[in-house]
ZATORDREN-618978 format. One line per 5 residues: number of its first residue (from 1); for each residue x, y, z negated of N, C-alpha, C. Coordinates in steps of 0.02 Angstrom, whole numbers. Each point is the difference from the previous one (the first is absolute). Layout:
ZATORDREN-618978
NUM> X Y Z X Y Z X Y Z | ...
END
This chain:
ZATORDREN-618978
1> -5515 1249 -2257 46 -2 57 16 -72 18 | -13 -21 61 11 -69 20 74 -14 10 | 20 -60 -20 71 -18 2 23 -19 70 | 62 15 14 30 -21 63 20 -74 -5 | -4 -34 57 25 -69 6 48 -3 59
6> 50 -43 -8 50 -10 52 2 -75 16 | -9 -16 63 5 -69 24 67 -7 35 | 43 -42 -27 65 -15 31 -9 -61 44 | 2 10 65 -17 -54 48 64 -20 37 | 20 -61 -7 58 -25 35 -18 -16 73
11> 47 12 45 -11 -15 71 -11 -74 12 | -27 -16 58 -10 -69 20 66 -35 14 | -6 -64 14 58 -44 8 42 18 62 | 66 -10 -7 46 5 57 40 -65 5 | 33 -9 56 42 -60 7 57 0 -50
16> 25 59 -18 54 4 -49 -25 -18 -70 | -63 15 -16 -28 -23 -63 3 -76 -4 | -22 -33 53 -2 -73 1 70 -29 -7 | 49 32 31 69 -24 -3 37 22 -62 | -33 40 -44 31 25 -62 60 45 15
21> -7 41 53 54 48 16 -15 67 -33 | 52 32 -24 -7 66 -32 -15 51 54 | -61 28 -1 -20 46 54 24 71 -12 | -12 26 -61 22 68 -14 -25 50 50 | 45 42 25 -18 51 49 -4 -27 71
26> 17 -63 11 -5 -29 67 -73 1 22 | -13 22 61 -69 11 22 -26 -63 34 | -22 -47 -40 -23 -65 25 -77 2 6 | -26 -21 56 -71 5 12 -39 -58 -31 | -65 10 -8 -43 -53 -23 -1 -58 50
31> -5 -61 -25 -13 -56 45 -75 -11 7 | -21 -51 35 -71 -11 12 -38 -12 -66 | 31 -37 -45 -32 -12 -65 -7 66 -37 | 52 41 2 -2 65 -34 -53 46 27 | -10 -1 65 -52 42 29 -69 -23 -21
36> -9 -67 -4 -64 -27 -24 -10 19 -74 | 52 -8 -40 -5 17 -72 -20 73 -9 | 31 44 39 -15 71 -7 -73 15 17 | -24 -29 54 -70 11 20 -48 -26 -52 | 15 -59 -26 -44 -30 -51 -1 42 -64
41> 59 20 -23 3 40 -61 -33 68 9 | 8 29 60 -29 66 12 -76 -1 -7 | -31 -54 19 -73 -5 -7 -21 4 -73 | 40 -30 -44 -15 2 -72 15 69 -28 | 59 26 17 19 66 -27 -48 55 23
46> -25 -7 61 -48 51 24 -62 3 -45 | -19 -58 -29 -57 -2 -45 12 36 -66 | 62 14 -15 16 38 -61 -6 76 10 | -15 21 61 -10 70 17 62 43 -13 | 56 -17 31 60 41 -9 -11 71 24
51> 34 47 -32 -4 71 19 61 23 38 | 57 -35 -9 62 18 35 41 -63 12 | 39 2 54 48 -54 15 67 32 14 | 52 -24 -34 68 19 18 40 -63 12 | 53 5 38 37 -60 20 74 15 10
56> 40 -50 -14 70 -1 23 1 11 75 | 55 28 24 6 12 73 22 -62 38 | 19 -54 -35 22 -61 34 -60 -34 31 | 10 -29 60 -56 -24 40 -43 -51 -35 | 29 -45 -39 -40 -52 -32 -50 29 -50
61> 19 54 -33 -46 33 -46 -48 46 38 | 26 37 47 -41 47 38 -56 -36 38 | 16 -56 31 -50 -38 37 -52 -31 -48 | 22 -21 -59 -46 -25 -50 -49 55 -21 | 27 59 -14 -42 57 -21 -50 18 54
66> 20 -4 63 -44 21 54 -62 -43 5 | 6 -64 -20 -60 -43 2 -54 27 -46 | 20 28 -57 -48 30 -46 -25 67 26 | 44 38 29 -20 65 29 -52 -10 55 | 9 -53 40 -48 -13 54 -70 -13 -26
71> -5 -30 -60 -65 -16 -29 -31 59 -37 | 42 43 -28 -26 52 -45 -3 69 33 | 35 8 57 4 66 31 49 47 -33 | 36 -24 -50 51 41 -33 63 3 43 | 40 51 -11 65 7 33 54 -25 -47
76> 48 -36 28 56 -26 -41 54 54 -5 | 15 18 -61 56 45 -12 64 -39 -5 | 48 14 43 63 -38 3 52 34 -44 | 32 -40 -43 51 27 -45 57 -50 -6 | 59 19 24 58 -45 -2 21 -17 -71
81> -23 39 -49 17 -14 -69 -34 -62 -27 | -46 -29 39 -33 -62 -20 33 -62 32 | 57 11 32 37 -57 30 22 -51 -53 | 17 -59 25 31 -51 -42 69 23 -22 | 27 -32 -50 68 13 -23 50 -7 57
86> 44 48 7 56 -8 47 45 -54 -26 | 4 -55 36 37 -59 -24 74 0 18 | 24 53 30 72 3 15 24 -60 39 | 53 -31 -25 32 -56 35 -40 -64 -4 | -53 0 -40 -42 -61 -5 -53 -4 54
91> -16 53 34 -56 0 47 12 -50 57 | -53 -35 16 2 -49 54 26 -68 -21 | 23 -5 -63 28 -63 -24 -51 -33 -47 | 3 -66 -4 -45 -37 -45 26 6 -71 | -44 -18 -47 22 -1 -70 59 -46 -10
96> -1 -58 32 55 -48 -7 65 30 27 | -4 35 56 61 31 28 27 54 -47 | -44 40 -28 23 53 -45 28 -27 -65 | -27 -55 -24 29 -32 -59 70 -26 16 | 6 -30 58 65 -29 19 54 53 12
101> -20 57 29 48 50 21 13 54 -53 | -49 11 -45 6 56 -47 -34 -19 -65 | 21 -57 -28 -37 -32 -54 -11 46 -60 | 53 26 -29 -6 38 -62 -45 62 9 | 11 36 54 -38 61 13 -74 -17 12
106> -12 -52 38 -68 -20 17 -38 -24 -62 | 33 -40 -42 -32 -26 -60 -14 57 -49 | 45 47 -7 -13 58 -43 -63 37 23 | -5 8 66 -58 36 28 -64 -40 -11 | 3 -66 13 -58 -43 -11 -22 2 -73
111> 49 5 -45 -15 1 -72 -26 67 -24 | -6 49 45 -32 63 -18 46 56 -18 | 65 -7 12 46 56 -13 -8 53 53 | 27 58 -14 -10 58 45 59 11 46 | 34 -54 17 56 6 48 -27 9 70
116> 38 33 45 -24 10 68 -9 -66 37 | -55 -8 33 -12 -61 40 51 -4 56 | 30 -58 9 46 -9 55 59 48 1 | 22 22 -58 58 44 -9 -11 70 26 | -25 6 61 -8 66 31 -73 23 2
121> -45 -39 -32 -71 15 2 -23 42 -59 | -63 -9 -19 -31 41 -51 -5 -35 -67 | -3 41 -52 -15 -24 -67 -76 -2 -9 | -23 -43 -45 -72 -3 -14 -26 67 -25 | 40 33 -40 -22 65 -27 -11 50 57
126> 40 -3 51 -7 46 57 -63 -16 39 | -14 -64 10 -60 -21 36 -62 23 -39 | 0 -11 -66 -57 19 -41 -11 76 4 | 53 38 -6 -7 73 0 -31 25 64 | 25 -24 57 -25 27 64 -72 -23 13
131> -15 -62 -17 -67 -27 14 -53 30 -46 | 16 7 -64 -48 30 -46 -11 73 18 | 52 35 21 -9 69 22 -46 5 60 | 4 -49 45 -45 -1 58 -73 -6 -22 | -12 -41 -50 -68 -8 -26 -24 64 -35
136> 44 28 -41 -18 62 -35 -15 56 50 | 39 5 53 -11 52 50 -67 -11 36 | -16 -63 14 -64 -15 34 -60 17 -44 | 5 -15 -64 -57 12 -45 -5 74 -19 | 58 33 -8 -1 70 -20 -42 9 -63
141> -46 49 3 -44 11 -58 -71 -27 14 | -6 -46 48 -66 -29 16 -23 -47 -55 | -65 -10 -4 -30 -48 -45 -47 -45 39 | -20 -55 -32 -47 -47 30 24 -26 68 | 64 -15 4 29 -25 62 12 -75 -4
146> -7 -34 56 24 -68 8 53 3 56 | 61 4 -21 56 7 46 29 -69 16 | -1 -19 63 31 -62 22 71 16 24 | 48 -33 -32 71 10 15 25 -64 33 | 13 3 65 22 -59 37 76 0 -1
151> 27 -51 -33 72 1 -12 28 -71 3 | 51 -13 -39 39 -62 4 5 -31 -69 | 16 -65 -2 -1 -36 -63 47 29 -53 | 62 13 19 48 27 -48 -18 69 -22 | -21 41 47 -20 69 -17 -61 1 -46
156> -48 -44 15 -60 -4 -43 19 -17 -71 | 46 -46 -9 21 -19 -68 34 59 -35 | 41 36 36 32 59 -29 -52 53 -21 | -50 10 43 -54 47 -17 -36 -23 -63 | -18 -63 -2 -36 -26 -58 41 8 -64
161> 63 -20 2 41 5 -59 7 71 -25 | 8 46 47 8 71 -18 -65 30 -26 | -55 -10 37 -63 32 -19 -29 -30 -63 | 16 -63 -15 -22 -32 -61 48 12 -58 | 53 38 14 49 19 -50 34 -59 -35
166> 13 -52 39 36 -58 -26 75 12 4 | 39 -26 -47 72 3 7 20 -38 64 | 50 25 35 19 -32 63 17 -74 -9 | 28 -17 -57 17 -70 -13 -61 -45 -1 | -60 31 -7 -62 -39 -2 -40 4 65
171> 24 36 50 -37 4 62 -10 -68 31 | 47 -46 -11 -5 -66 29 -57 -42 -27 | -29 20 -57 -57 -39 -26 -62 10 42 | 0 52 42 -55 11 45 10 -46 60 | -45 -46 10 8 -47 55 -3 35 67
176> 23 -35 51 1 29 67 -69 7 30 | -3 38 55 -61 8 39 3 -46 60 | -51 -39 11 -5 -38 62 -12 47 58 | 17 -23 60 -11 42 59 -73 20 6 | -12 65 11 -67 29 9 -42 -2 -63
181> 30 -14 -57 -36 4 -64 18 66 -34 | -33 15 -56 7 66 -29 -4 -2 -76 | 23 55 -30 -9 14 -71 -37 66 -6 | -37 7 -55 -39 61 -10 19 31 -67 | 19 63 2 14 41 -59 -56 50 -9
186> -20 12 -62 -50 51 -14 26 45 -56 | -11 65 10 23 49 -49 -51 10 -55 | 22 -5 -62 -43 22 -55 32 63 -29 | -29 31 -51 27 64 -23 72 -4 -24 | 24 -59 -20 67 -5 -28 51 -29 49
191> -22 -45 43 49 -38 38 -35 -36 59 | 41 -32 41 -25 -43 53 -9 -71 -28 | -55 -32 18 -14 -69 -19 1 -45 62 | 23 -61 -8 -3 -50 53 -67 -34 -2 | -41 11 52 -67 -28 2 0 -69 31
196> 35 -8 55 7 -66 32 69 -5 30 | 24 -62 5 66 -11 29 -2 -60 47 | 31 7 58 4 -52 51 -70 -26 17 | -45 48 10 -70 -16 14 -12 -2 75 | -54 -34 18 -21 -2 70 -76 4 3
201> -31 28 -51 -72 7 -3 -19 64 -36 | -62 20 5 -23 59 -36 1 -14 -75 | 29 45 -40 5 -14 -71 -68 -3 -34 | -6 -47 -47 -60 -6 -41 7 46 -61 | -56 25 -27 4 39 -62 29 -41 -57
206> 36 33 -45 27 -34 -58 -51 7 -56 | -38 -53 -12 -50 2 -53 31 -20 -67 | -30 21 -54 25 -18 -66 61 39 -20 | 8 61 24 60 38 -14 7 18 -74 | -55 -2 -37 3 17 -71 -12 -61 -43
211> 7 -60 29 -14 -61 -37 62 -28 -34 | 57 32 12 63 -26 -27 36 -45 48 | -32 -17 57 31 -44 48 42 38 51 | -15 64 9 33 38 52 29 64 -31 | 65 14 9 28 62 -27 -29 60 35
216> -16 51 -38 -28 62 28 56 47 17
END
């Protein structure tokens, strides 16, 4: 039985990304750089022969996903459960502004605690639960799938931490995703494995898996 793979693909660049503004549920569109990034990445991802595409309903992710759909002929399944973290009172503000206005709460959140973002927003555990459920629902009982999940940086990290069964306090060790870059998870009989992270190219085979250099 062939293993399922999940590609977590972050949307292309937005003006708020460049300004370091907390986007959250705010529906900010791709800028010109972001549209180029999405088209370029889609050409590479298409070569991986995806079988399904699902996407956050926010425009920056949906438009990114559509570039791949245009190349592959696949339909994008839209799921609001793949949205970015609801940032509550932090949305639209820069990191510096949020530190200045809500220092203790913001630093706790940055440090990986499960407090609600922006006081009225979401907890990391809530983001992970909804996003992982979206992936599970898309895969169902299918096998040999390459599912492309077009989502957001924070949501992707929550998915990775949850699916790799890391303690939440350790989710921060997973580096961020650059705009229009991706991570790849592959299912083995026991668990999900991280195959590539923050990639922008087709993954190379891992040779020497039994040489002692690479954990199996």
